[in-house]
mmCIF file as gemmi writes it, N, C-alpha and C atoms, coordinates in Angstrom:
data_model
loop_
_atom_site.group_PDB
_atom_site.id
_atom_site.type_symbol
_atom_site.label_atom_id
_atom_site.label_alt_id
_atom_site.label_comp_id
_atom_site.label_asym_id
_atom_site.label_entity_id
_atom_site.label_seq_id
_atom_site.pdbx_PDB_ins_code
_atom_site.Cartn_x
_atom_site.Cartn_y
_atom_site.Cartn_z
_atom_site.occupancy
_atom_site.B_iso_or_equiv
_atom_site.pdbx_formal_charge
_atom_site.auth_seq_id
_atom_site.auth_asym_id
_atom_site.pdbx_PDB_model_num
ATOM 1 N N . MET Axp A 1 ? 94.26 -92.082 65.843 1 0 ? 1 A 1
ATOM 2 C CA . MET Axp A 1 ? 95.627 -92.464 66.067 1 0 ? 1 A 1
ATOM 3 C C . MET Axp A 1 ? 95.883 -93.91 65.669 1 0 ? 1 A 1
ATOM 4 N N . LEU Axp A 2 ? 94.841 -94.726 65.543 1 0 ? 2 A 1
ATOM 5 C CA . LEU Axp A 2 ? 95.046 -96.127 65.243 1 0 ? 2 A 1
ATOM 6 C C . LEU Axp A 2 ? 95.506 -96.366 63.814 1 0 ? 2 A 1
ATOM 7 N N . THR Axp A 3 ? 95.281 -95.441 62.91 1 0 ? 3 A 1
ATOM 8 C CA . THR Axp A 3 ? 95.658 -95.65 61.519 1 0 ? 3 A 1
ATOM 9 C C . THR Axp A 3 ? 96.883 -94.849 61.129 1 0 ? 3 A 1
ATOM 10 N N . ARG Axp A 4 ? 97.592 -94.292 62.088 1 0 ? 4 A 1
ATOM 11 C CA . ARG Axp A 4 ? 98.698 -93.411 61.763 1 0 ? 4 A 1
ATOM 12 C C . ARG Axp A 4 ? 99.897 -94.153 61.181 1 0 ? 4 A 1
ATOM 13 N N . TYR Axp A 5 ? 100.228 -95.326 61.702 1 0 ? 5 A 1
ATOM 14 C CA . TYR Axp A 5 ? 101.417 -96.064 61.271 1 0 ? 5 A 1
ATOM 15 C C . TYR Axp A 5 ? 100.99 -97.422 60.724 1 0 ? 5 A 1
ATOM 16 N N . MET Axp A 6 ? 100.556 -97.453 59.492 1 0 ? 6 A 1
ATOM 17 C CA . MET Axp A 6 ? 100.004 -98.683 58.935 1 0 ? 6 A 1
ATOM 18 C C . MET Axp A 6 ? 101.093 -99.65 58.468 1 0 ? 6 A 1
ATOM 19 N N . GLY Axp A 7 ? 102.323 -99.199 58.303 1 0 ? 7 A 1
ATOM 20 C CA . GLY Axp A 7 ? 103.379 -100.066 57.802 1 0 ? 7 A 1
ATOM 21 C C . GLY Axp A 7 ? 103.964 -100.995 58.838 1 0 ? 7 A 1
ATOM 22 N N . MET Axp A 8 ? 103.639 -100.776 60.106 1 0 ? 8 A 1
ATOM 23 C CA . MET Axp A 8 ? 104.193 -101.585 61.188 1 0 ? 8 A 1
ATOM 24 C C . MET Axp A 8 ? 103.062 -102.145 62.045 1 0 ? 8 A 1
ATOM 25 N N . THR Axp A 9 ? 103.344 -103.25 62.689 1 0 ? 9 A 1
ATOM 26 C CA . THR Axp A 9 ? 102.359 -103.779 63.63 1 0 ? 9 A 1
ATOM 27 C C . THR Axp A 9 ? 102.374 -102.924 64.892 1 0 ? 9 A 1
ATOM 28 N N . PRO Axp A 10 ? 101.277 -102.875 65.614 1 0 ? 10 A 1
ATOM 29 C CA . PRO Axp A 10 ? 101.255 -102.082 66.85 1 0 ? 10 A 1
ATOM 30 C C . PRO Axp A 10 ? 102.309 -102.526 67.866 1 0 ? 10 A 1
ATOM 31 N N . ARG Axp A 11 ? 102.579 -103.816 67.944 1 0 ? 11 A 1
ATOM 32 C CA . ARG Axp A 11 ? 103.596 -104.29 68.891 1 0 ? 11 A 1
ATOM 33 C C . ARG Axp A 11 ? 104.991 -103.801 68.473 1 0 ? 11 A 1
ATOM 34 N N . SER Axp A 12 ? 105.278 -103.808 67.171 1 0 ? 12 A 1
ATOM 35 C CA . SER Axp A 12 ? 106.565 -103.296 66.685 1 0 ? 12 A 1
ATOM 36 C C . SER Axp A 12 ? 106.698 -101.808 66.973 1 0 ? 12 A 1
ATOM 37 N N . GLN Axp A 13 ? 105.593 -101.069 66.82 1 0 ? 13 A 1
ATOM 38 C CA . GLN Axp A 13 ? 105.616 -99.649 67.146 1 0 ? 13 A 1
ATOM 39 C C . GLN Axp A 13 ? 105.926 -99.438 68.616 1 0 ? 13 A 1
ATOM 40 N N . SER Axp A 14 ? 105.339 -100.264 69.464 1 0 ? 14 A 1
ATOM 41 C CA . SER Axp A 14 ? 105.583 -100.144 70.901 1 0 ? 14 A 1
ATOM 42 C C . SER Axp A 14 ? 107.056 -100.336 71.216 1 0 ? 14 A 1
ATOM 43 N N . TYR Axp A 15 ? 107.639 -101.379 70.623 1 0 ? 15 A 1
ATOM 44 C CA . TYR Axp A 15 ? 109.058 -101.623 70.858 1 0 ? 15 A 1
ATOM 45 C C . TYR Axp A 15 ? 109.927 -100.498 70.3 1 0 ? 15 A 1
ATOM 46 N N . LEU Axp A 16 ? 109.584 -99.992 69.119 1 0 ? 16 A 1
ATOM 47 C CA . LEU Axp A 16 ? 110.354 -98.911 68.507 1 0 ? 16 A 1
ATOM 48 C C . LEU Axp A 16 ? 110.31 -97.653 69.365 1 0 ? 16 A 1
ATOM 49 N N . PHE Axp A 17 ? 109.117 -97.261 69.825 1 0 ? 17 A 1
ATOM 50 C CA . PHE Axp A 17 ? 109.001 -96.057 70.634 1 0 ? 17 A 1
ATOM 51 C C . PHE Axp A 17 ? 109.695 -96.226 71.984 1 0 ? 17 A 1
ATOM 52 N N . THR Axp A 18 ? 109.613 -97.412 72.559 1 0 ? 18 A 1
ATOM 53 C CA . THR Axp A 18 ? 110.285 -97.659 73.834 1 0 ? 18 A 1
ATOM 54 C C . THR Axp A 18 ? 111.794 -97.585 73.66 1 0 ? 18 A 1
ATOM 55 N N . PHE Axp A 19 ? 112.302 -98.179 72.588 1 0 ? 19 A 1
ATOM 56 C CA . PHE Axp A 19 ? 113.733 -98.114 72.305 1 0 ? 19 A 1
ATOM 57 C C . PHE Axp A 19 ? 114.178 -96.678 72.067 1 0 ? 19 A 1
ATOM 58 N N . GLY Axp A 20 ? 113.388 -95.917 71.312 1 0 ? 20 A 1
ATOM 59 C CA . GLY Axp A 20 ? 113.713 -94.508 71.075 1 0 ? 20 A 1
ATOM 60 C C . GLY Axp A 20 ? 113.717 -93.695 72.356 1 0 ? 20 A 1
ATOM 61 N N . LEU Axp A 21 ? 112.758 -93.968 73.238 1 0 ? 21 A 1
ATOM 62 C CA . LEU Axp A 21 ? 112.718 -93.264 74.52 1 0 ? 21 A 1
ATOM 63 C C . LEU Axp A 21 ? 113.943 -93.605 75.361 1 0 ? 21 A 1
ATOM 64 N N . LEU Axp A 22 ? 114.315 -94.881 75.392 1 0 ? 22 A 1
ATOM 65 C CA . LEU Axp A 22 ? 115.51 -95.266 76.156 1 0 ? 22 A 1
ATOM 66 C C . LEU Axp A 22 ? 116.767 -94.612 75.601 1 0 ? 22 A 1
ATOM 67 N N . LEU Axp A 23 ? 116.878 -94.545 74.273 1 0 ? 23 A 1
ATOM 68 C CA . LEU Axp A 23 ? 118.038 -93.861 73.679 1 0 ? 23 A 1
ATOM 69 C C . LEU Axp A 23 ? 118.049 -92.374 74.011 1 0 ? 23 A 1
ATOM 70 N N . THR Axp A 24 ? 116.888 -91.754 73.997 1 0 ? 24 A 1
ATOM 71 C CA . THR Axp A 24 ? 116.804 -90.335 74.336 1 0 ? 24 A 1
ATOM 72 C C . THR Axp A 24 ? 117.204 -90.096 75.788 1 0 ? 24 A 1
ATOM 73 N N . LEU Axp A 25 ? 116.684 -90.94 76.685 1 0 ? 25 A 1
ATOM 74 C CA . LEU Axp A 25 ? 117.044 -90.787 78.097 1 0 ? 25 A 1
ATOM 75 C C . LEU Axp A 25 ? 118.527 -91.053 78.323 1 0 ? 25 A 1
ATOM 76 N N . LEU Axp A 26 ? 119.083 -92.036 77.62 1 0 ? 26 A 1
ATOM 77 C CA . LEU Axp A 26 ? 120.512 -92.31 77.721 1 0 ? 26 A 1
ATOM 78 C C . LEU Axp A 26 ? 121.329 -91.131 77.201 1 0 ? 26 A 1
ATOM 79 N N . GLY Axp A 27 ? 120.888 -90.554 76.088 1 0 ? 27 A 1
ATOM 80 C CA . GLY Axp A 27 ? 121.569 -89.376 75.552 1 0 ? 27 A 1
ATOM 81 C C . GLY Axp A 27 ? 121.493 -88.187 76.494 1 0 ? 27 A 1
ATOM 82 N N . MET Axp A 28 ? 120.357 -88.038 77.178 1 0 ? 28 A 1
ATOM 83 C CA . MET Axp A 28 ? 120.227 -86.952 78.148 1 0 ? 28 A 1
ATOM 84 C C . MET Axp A 28 ? 121.194 -87.156 79.312 1 0 ? 28 A 1
ATOM 85 N N . ALA Axp A 29 ? 121.393 -88.398 79.716 1 0 ? 29 A 1
ATOM 86 C CA . ALA Axp A 29 ? 122.254 -88.674 80.866 1 0 ? 29 A 1
ATOM 87 C C . ALA Axp A 29 ? 123.727 -88.581 80.519 1 0 ? 29 A 1
ATOM 88 N N . LEU Axp A 30 ? 124.088 -88.917 79.283 1 0 ? 30 A 1
ATOM 89 C CA . LEU Axp A 30 ? 125.507 -89.013 78.937 1 0 ? 30 A 1
ATOM 90 C C . LEU Axp A 30 ? 126.081 -87.784 78.248 1 0 ? 30 A 1
ATOM 91 N N . THR Axp A 31 ? 125.255 -86.871 77.812 1 0 ? 31 A 1
ATOM 92 C CA . THR Axp A 31 ? 125.776 -85.697 77.097 1 0 ? 31 A 1
ATOM 93 C C . THR Axp A 31 ? 125.424 -84.426 77.839 1 0 ? 31 A 1
ATOM 94 N N . ASP Axp A 32 ? 126.094 -83.352 77.411 1 0 ? 32 A 1
ATOM 95 C CA . ASP Axp A 32 ? 125.788 -82.035 77.974 1 0 ? 32 A 1
ATOM 96 C C . ASP Axp A 32 ? 124.626 -81.377 77.248 1 0 ? 32 A 1
ATOM 97 N N . MET Axp A 33 ? 124.111 -82.012 76.214 1 0 ? 33 A 1
ATOM 98 C CA . MET Axp A 33 ? 123.025 -81.442 75.42 1 0 ? 33 A 1
ATOM 99 C C . MET Axp A 33 ? 121.68 -81.995 75.867 1 0 ? 33 A 1
ATOM 100 N N . TRP Axp A 34 ? 121.482 -82.259 77.13 1 0 ? 34 A 1
ATOM 101 C CA . TRP Axp A 34 ? 120.265 -82.908 77.592 1 0 ? 34 A 1
ATOM 102 C C . TRP Axp A 34 ? 119.051 -82.01 77.491 1 0 ? 34 A 1
ATOM 103 N N . LEU Axp A 35 ? 119.239 -80.684 77.601 1 0 ? 35 A 1
ATOM 104 C CA . LEU Axp A 35 ? 118.086 -79.785 77.571 1 0 ? 35 A 1
ATOM 105 C C . LEU Axp A 35 ? 117.323 -79.83 76.245 1 0 ? 35 A 1
ATOM 106 N N . PRO Axp A 36 ? 117.999 -79.82 75.073 1 0 ? 36 A 1
ATOM 107 C CA . PRO Axp A 36 ? 117.227 -79.941 73.823 1 0 ? 36 A 1
ATOM 108 C C . PRO Axp A 36 ? 116.54 -81.295 73.659 1 0 ? 36 A 1
ATOM 109 N N . MET Axp A 37 ? 117.015 -82.307 74.368 1 0 ? 37 A 1
ATOM 110 C CA . MET Axp A 37 ? 116.432 -83.637 74.235 1 0 ? 37 A 1
ATOM 111 C C . MET Axp A 37 ? 115.185 -83.817 75.102 1 0 ? 37 A 1
ATOM 112 N N . VAL Axp A 38 ? 114.911 -82.868 75.968 1 0 ? 38 A 1
ATOM 113 C CA . VAL Axp A 38 ? 113.752 -82.978 76.848 1 0 ? 38 A 1
ATOM 114 C C . VAL Axp A 38 ? 112.459 -83.001 76.036 1 0 ? 38 A 1
ATOM 115 N N . ALA Axp A 39 ? 112.368 -82.161 75.022 1 0 ? 39 A 1
ATOM 116 C CA . ALA Axp A 39 ? 111.159 -82.141 74.183 1 0 ? 39 A 1
ATOM 117 C C . ALA Axp A 39 ? 110.965 -83.482 73.493 1 0 ? 39 A 1
ATOM 118 N N . GLY Axp A 40 ? 112.043 -84.044 72.976 1 0 ? 40 A 1
ATOM 119 C CA . GLY Axp A 40 ? 111.954 -85.356 72.345 1 0 ? 40 A 1
ATOM 120 C C . GLY Axp A 40 ? 111.553 -86.438 73.33 1 0 ? 40 A 1
ATOM 121 N N . ALA Axp A 41 ? 112.033 -86.325 74.556 1 0 ? 41 A 1
ATOM 122 C CA . ALA Axp A 41 ? 111.673 -87.307 75.578 1 0 ? 41 A 1
ATOM 123 C C . ALA Axp A 41 ? 110.184 -87.216 75.902 1 0 ? 41 A 1
ATOM 124 N N . PHE Axp A 42 ? 109.649 -86.001 75.987 1 0 ? 42 A 1
ATOM 125 C CA . PHE Axp A 42 ? 108.211 -85.847 76.25 1 0 ? 42 A 1
ATOM 126 C C . PHE Axp A 42 ? 107.383 -86.442 75.114 1 0 ? 42 A 1
ATOM 127 N N . ILE Axp A 43 ? 107.777 -86.154 73.878 1 0 ? 43 A 1
ATOM 128 C CA . ILE Axp A 43 ? 107.043 -86.666 72.727 1 0 ? 43 A 1
ATOM 129 C C . ILE Axp A 43 ? 107.114 -88.19 72.677 1 0 ? 43 A 1
ATOM 130 N N . LEU Axp A 44 ? 108.305 -88.74 72.858 1 0 ? 44 A 1
ATOM 131 C CA . LEU Axp A 44 ? 108.446 -90.194 72.819 1 0 ? 44 A 1
ATOM 132 C C . LEU Axp A 44 ? 107.744 -90.869 73.986 1 0 ? 44 A 1
ATOM 133 N N . THR Axp A 45 ? 107.69 -90.209 75.13 1 0 ? 45 A 1
ATOM 134 C CA . THR Axp A 45 ? 106.943 -90.78 76.259 1 0 ? 45 A 1
ATOM 135 C C . THR Axp A 45 ? 105.469 -90.897 75.904 1 0 ? 45 A 1
ATOM 136 N N . GLY Axp A 46 ? 104.922 -89.851 75.297 1 0 ? 46 A 1
ATOM 137 C CA . GLY Axp A 46 ? 103.516 -89.893 74.878 1 0 ? 46 A 1
ATOM 138 C C . GLY Axp A 46 ? 103.262 -90.97 73.842 1 0 ? 46 A 1
ATOM 139 N N . LEU Axp A 47 ? 104.141 -91.081 72.848 1 0 ? 47 A 1
ATOM 140 C CA . LEU Axp A 47 ? 103.983 -92.107 71.817 1 0 ? 47 A 1
ATOM 141 C C . LEU Axp A 47 ? 104.114 -93.513 72.4 1 0 ? 47 A 1
ATOM 142 N N . THR Axp A 48 ? 105.051 -93.678 73.336 1 0 ? 48 A 1
ATOM 143 C CA . THR Axp A 48 ? 105.251 -94.991 73.953 1 0 ? 48 A 1
ATOM 144 C C . THR Axp A 48 ? 104.038 -95.406 74.765 1 0 ? 48 A 1
ATOM 145 N N . VAL Axp A 49 ? 103.532 -94.499 75.571 1 0 ? 49 A 1
ATOM 146 C CA . VAL Axp A 49 ? 102.363 -94.811 76.395 1 0 ? 49 A 1
ATOM 147 C C . VAL Axp A 49 ? 101.166 -95.129 75.512 1 0 ? 49 A 1
ATOM 148 N N . GLU Axp A 50 ? 100.955 -94.322 74.472 1 0 ? 50 A 1
ATOM 149 C CA . GLU Axp A 50 ? 99.835 -94.567 73.567 1 0 ? 50 A 1
ATOM 150 C C . GLU Axp A 50 ? 99.967 -95.917 72.876 1 0 ? 50 A 1
ATOM 151 N N . ALA Axp A 51 ? 101.158 -96.256 72.426 1 0 ? 51 A 1
ATOM 152 C CA . ALA Axp A 51 ? 101.36 -97.519 71.723 1 0 ? 51 A 1
ATOM 153 C C . ALA Axp A 51 ? 101.118 -98.713 72.641 1 0 ? 51 A 1
ATOM 154 N N . TRP Axp A 52 ? 101.596 -98.642 73.877 1 0 ? 52 A 1
ATOM 155 C CA . TRP Axp A 52 ? 101.403 -99.767 74.791 1 0 ? 52 A 1
ATOM 156 C C . TRP Axp A 52 ? 99.942 -99.89 75.225 1 0 ? 52 A 1
ATOM 157 N N . ILE Axp A 53 ? 99.246 -98.765 75.383 1 0 ? 53 A 1
ATOM 158 C CA . ILE Axp A 53 ? 97.812 -98.825 75.703 1 0 ? 53 A 1
ATOM 159 C C . ILE Axp A 53 ? 97.053 -99.445 74.54 1 0 ? 53 A 1
ATOM 160 N N . ARG Axp A 54 ? 97.438 -99.085 73.326 1 0 ? 54 A 1
ATOM 161 C CA . ARG Axp A 54 ? 96.787 -99.639 72.136 1 0 ? 54 A 1
ATOM 162 C C . ARG Axp A 54 ? 96.974 -101.154 72.082 1 0 ? 54 A 1
ATOM 163 N N . VAL Axp A 55 ? 98.196 -101.622 72.334 1 0 ? 55 A 1
ATOM 164 C CA . VAL Axp A 55 ? 98.475 -103.061 72.27 1 0 ? 55 A 1
ATOM 165 C C . VAL Axp A 55 ? 97.765 -103.814 73.393 1 0 ? 55 A 1
ATOM 166 N N . ALA Axp A 56 ? 97.764 -103.23 74.587 1 0 ? 56 A 1
ATOM 167 C CA . ALA Axp A 56 ? 97.238 -103.951 75.751 1 0 ? 56 A 1
ATOM 168 C C . ALA Axp A 56 ? 95.718 -103.877 75.879 1 0 ? 56 A 1
ATOM 169 N N . HIS Axp A 57 ? 95.101 -102.782 75.418 1 0 ? 57 A 1
ATOM 170 C CA . HIS Axp A 57 ? 93.677 -102.597 75.703 1 0 ? 57 A 1
ATOM 171 C C . HIS Axp A 57 ? 92.805 -102.348 74.479 1 0 ? 57 A 1
ATOM 172 N N . ILE Axp A 58 ? 93.193 -101.432 73.616 1 0 ? 58 A 1
ATOM 173 C CA . ILE Axp A 58 ? 92.307 -100.998 72.537 1 0 ? 58 A 1
ATOM 174 C C . ILE Axp A 58 ? 92.127 -102.081 71.477 1 0 ? 58 A 1
ATOM 175 N N . ILE Axp A 59 ? 93.205 -102.694 71.018 1 0 ? 59 A 1
ATOM 176 C CA . ILE Axp A 59 ? 93.093 -103.714 69.975 1 0 ? 59 A 1
ATOM 177 C C . ILE Axp A 59 ? 92.304 -104.926 70.472 1 0 ? 59 A 1
ATOM 178 N N . PRO Axp A 60 ? 92.584 -105.454 71.692 1 0 ? 60 A 1
ATOM 179 C CA . PRO Axp A 60 ? 91.735 -106.559 72.167 1 0 ? 60 A 1
ATOM 180 C C . PRO Axp A 60 ? 90.267 -106.159 72.323 1 0 ? 60 A 1
ATOM 181 N N . MET Axp A 61 ? 90.001 -104.907 72.715 1 0 ? 61 A 1
ATOM 182 C CA . MET Axp A 61 ? 88.623 -104.45 72.853 1 0 ? 61 A 1
ATOM 183 C C . MET Axp A 61 ? 87.921 -104.438 71.492 1 0 ? 61 A 1
ATOM 184 N N . HIS Axp A 62 ? 88.599 -103.979 70.441 1 0 ? 62 A 1
ATOM 185 C CA . HIS Axp A 62 ? 88.006 -103.976 69.104 1 0 ? 62 A 1
ATOM 186 C C . HIS Axp A 62 ? 87.717 -105.398 68.631 1 0 ? 62 A 1
ATOM 187 N N . GLU Axp A 63 ? 88.621 -106.322 68.928 1 0 ? 63 A 1
ATOM 188 C CA . GLU Axp A 63 ? 88.385 -107.71 68.535 1 0 ? 63 A 1
ATOM 189 C C . GLU Axp A 63 ? 87.184 -108.29 69.28 1 0 ? 63 A 1
ATOM 190 N N . GLU Axp A 64 ? 87.055 -107.962 70.557 1 0 ? 64 A 1
ATOM 191 C CA . GLU Axp A 64 ? 85.913 -108.44 71.335 1 0 ? 64 A 1
ATOM 192 C C . GLU Axp A 64 ? 84.604 -107.835 70.808 1 0 ? 64 A 1
ATOM 193 N N . LEU Axp A 65 ? 84.623 -106.546 70.474 1 0 ? 65 A 1
ATOM 194 C CA . LEU Axp A 65 ? 83.428 -105.913 69.91 1 0 ? 65 A 1
ATOM 195 C C . LEU Axp A 65 ? 83.038 -106.547 68.576 1 0 ? 65 A 1
ATOM 196 N N . ARG Axp A 66 ? 84.015 -106.853 67.757 1 0 ? 66 A 1
ATOM 197 C CA . ARG Axp A 66 ? 83.746 -107.503 66.47 1 0 ? 66 A 1
ATOM 198 C C . ARG Axp A 66 ? 83.095 -108.869 66.697 1 0 ? 66 A 1
ATOM 199 N N . SER Axp A 67 ? 83.612 -109.604 67.659 1 0 ? 67 A 1
ATOM 200 C CA . SER Axp A 67 ? 83.038 -110.911 67.989 1 0 ? 67 A 1
ATOM 201 C C . SER Axp A 67 ? 81.607 -110.762 68.504 1 0 ? 67 A 1
ATOM 202 N N . LEU Axp A 68 ? 81.365 -109.799 69.363 1 0 ? 68 A 1
ATOM 203 C CA . LEU Axp A 68 ? 80.017 -109.577 69.896 1 0 ? 68 A 1
ATOM 204 C C . LEU Axp A 68 ? 79.036 -109.163 68.804 1 0 ? 68 A 1
ATOM 205 N N . ARG Axp A 69 ? 79.489 -108.348 67.863 1 0 ? 69 A 1
ATOM 206 C CA . ARG Axp A 69 ? 78.615 -107.959 66.752 1 0 ? 69 A 1
ATOM 207 C C . ARG Axp A 69 ? 78.219 -109.162 65.91 1 0 ? 69 A 1
ATOM 208 N N . LYS Axp A 70 ? 79.179 -110.06 65.675 1 0 ? 70 A 1
ATOM 209 C CA . LYS Axp A 70 ? 78.855 -111.271 64.919 1 0 ? 70 A 1
ATOM 210 C C . LYS Axp A 70 ? 77.824 -112.109 65.666 1 0 ? 70 A 1
ATOM 211 N N . GLN Axp A 71 ? 77.974 -112.213 66.976 1 0 ? 71 A 1
ATOM 212 C CA . GLN Axp A 71 ? 77.019 -112.982 67.765 1 0 ? 71 A 1
ATOM 213 C C . GLN Axp A 71 ? 75.63 -112.343 67.738 1 0 ? 71 A 1
ATOM 214 N N . VAL Axp A 72 ? 75.559 -111.03 67.828 1 0 ? 72 A 1
ATOM 215 C CA . VAL Axp A 72 ? 74.271 -110.334 67.783 1 0 ? 72 A 1
ATOM 216 C C . VAL Axp A 72 ? 73.617 -110.525 66.419 1 0 ? 72 A 1
ATOM 217 N N . ASP Axp A 73 ? 74.407 -110.408 65.356 1 0 ? 73 A 1
ATOM 218 C CA . ASP Axp A 73 ? 73.848 -110.631 64.019 1 0 ? 73 A 1
ATOM 219 C C . ASP Axp A 73 ? 73.304 -112.048 63.873 1 0 ? 73 A 1
ATOM 220 N N . GLN Axp A 74 ? 74.036 -113.014 64.383 1 0 ? 74 A 1
ATOM 221 C CA . GLN Axp A 74 ? 73.58 -114.409 64.309 1 0 ? 74 A 1
ATOM 222 C C . GLN Axp A 74 ? 72.28 -114.598 65.106 1 0 ? 74 A 1
ATOM 223 N N . LEU Axp A 75 ? 72.209 -114.012 66.284 1 0 ? 75 A 1
ATOM 224 C CA . LEU Axp A 75 ? 70.991 -114.113 67.089 1 0 ? 75 A 1
ATOM 225 C C . LEU Axp A 75 ? 69.802 -113.433 66.405 1 0 ? 75 A 1
ATOM 226 N N . GLN Axp A 76 ? 70.043 -112.291 65.772 1 0 ? 76 A 1
ATOM 227 C CA . GLN Axp A 76 ? 68.962 -111.617 65.058 1 0 ? 76 A 1
ATOM 228 C C . GLN Axp A 76 ? 68.471 -112.447 63.883 1 0 ? 76 A 1
ATOM 229 N N . ARG Axp A 77 ? 69.409 -113.091 63.168 1 0 ? 77 A 1
ATOM 230 C CA . ARG Axp A 77 ? 69.003 -113.968 62.066 1 0 ? 77 A 1
ATOM 231 C C . ARG Axp A 77 ? 68.185 -115.147 62.584 1 0 ? 77 A 1
ATOM 232 N N . ASN Axp A 78 ? 68.614 -115.723 63.681 1 0 ? 78 A 1
ATOM 233 C CA . ASN Axp A 78 ? 67.865 -116.843 64.265 1 0 ? 78 A 1
ATOM 234 C C . ASN Axp A 78 ? 66.48 -116.399 64.721 1 0 ? 78 A 1
ATOM 235 N N . GLN Axp A 79 ? 66.395 -115.207 65.286 1 0 ? 79 A 1
ATOM 236 C CA . GLN Axp A 79 ? 65.102 -114.695 65.74 1 0 ? 79 A 1
ATOM 237 C C . GLN Axp A 79 ? 64.168 -114.469 64.553 1 0 ? 79 A 1
ATOM 238 N N . ARG Axp A 80 ? 64.69 -113.903 63.47 1 0 ? 80 A 1
ATOM 239 C CA . ARG Axp A 80 ? 63.871 -113.687 62.274 1 0 ? 80 A 1
ATOM 240 C C . ARG Axp A 80 ? 63.375 -115.01 61.708 1 0 ? 80 A 1
ATOM 241 N N . GLN Axp A 81 ? 64.246 -115.997 61.678 1 0 ? 81 A 1
ATOM 242 C CA . GLN Axp A 81 ? 63.834 -117.305 61.167 1 0 ? 81 A 1
ATOM 243 C C . GLN Axp A 81 ? 62.78 -117.923 62.062 1 0 ? 81 A 1
ATOM 244 N N . PHE Axp A 82 ? 62.914 -117.763 63.358 1 0 ? 82 A 1
ATOM 245 C CA . PHE Axp A 82 ? 61.945 -118.321 64.299 1 0 ? 82 A 1
ATOM 246 C C . PHE Axp A 82 ? 60.59 -117.622 64.173 1 0 ? 82 A 1
ATOM 247 N N . THR Axp A 83 ? 60.597 -116.279 64.026 1 0 ? 83 A 1
ATOM 248 C CA . THR Axp A 83 ? 59.331 -115.554 63.901 1 0 ? 83 A 1
ATOM 249 C C . THR Axp A 83 ? 58.679 -115.809 62.537 1 0 ? 83 A 1
ATOM 250 N N . ASP Axp A 84 ? 59.471 -116.071 61.507 1 0 ? 84 A 1
ATOM 251 C CA . ASP Axp A 84 ? 58.91 -116.372 60.192 1 0 ? 84 A 1
ATOM 252 C C . ASP Axp A 84 ? 58.237 -117.74 60.175 1 0 ? 84 A 1
ATOM 253 N N . GLN Axp A 85 ? 58.701 -118.654 60.995 1 0 ? 85 A 1
ATOM 254 C CA . GLN Axp A 85 ? 58.149 -119.995 61.022 1 0 ? 85 A 1
ATOM 255 C C . GLN Axp A 85 ? 56.801 -120.024 61.737 1 0 ? 85 A 1
ATOM 256 N N . GLU Axp A 86 ? 56.543 -119.062 62.577 1 0 ? 86 A 1
ATOM 257 C CA . GLU Axp A 86 ? 55.278 -119.063 63.33 1 0 ? 86 A 1
ATOM 258 C C . GLU Axp A 86 ? 54.12 -118.629 62.516 1 0 ? 86 A 1
C-alpha cells in the first residue's frame, strides 16, 4: 500500500482522504441519497485511517530502520578494520 499513490506526499494523501470523508459524511447528512454514500464512507474511512497511520507511524519507522542499518554497517566496517589490524 505504500507505493500506491506515488504522485502525492503521504501527508497530502491524508488530508485529501480526510476531506473526502468529511464531504461524504456531509452529503449523507444533507441529502436523501445517504444510503448509496455509505459504501463510499466505509472506503474513505479505511483510506483515511491507513493514510494517517502511514504518516504517523510507518514512515518514521522506516526512516529509523534505515538509520539503524547505516549504524550497523558502520560498526561492521569498524570491526573488520579492527580485526584486520590484529
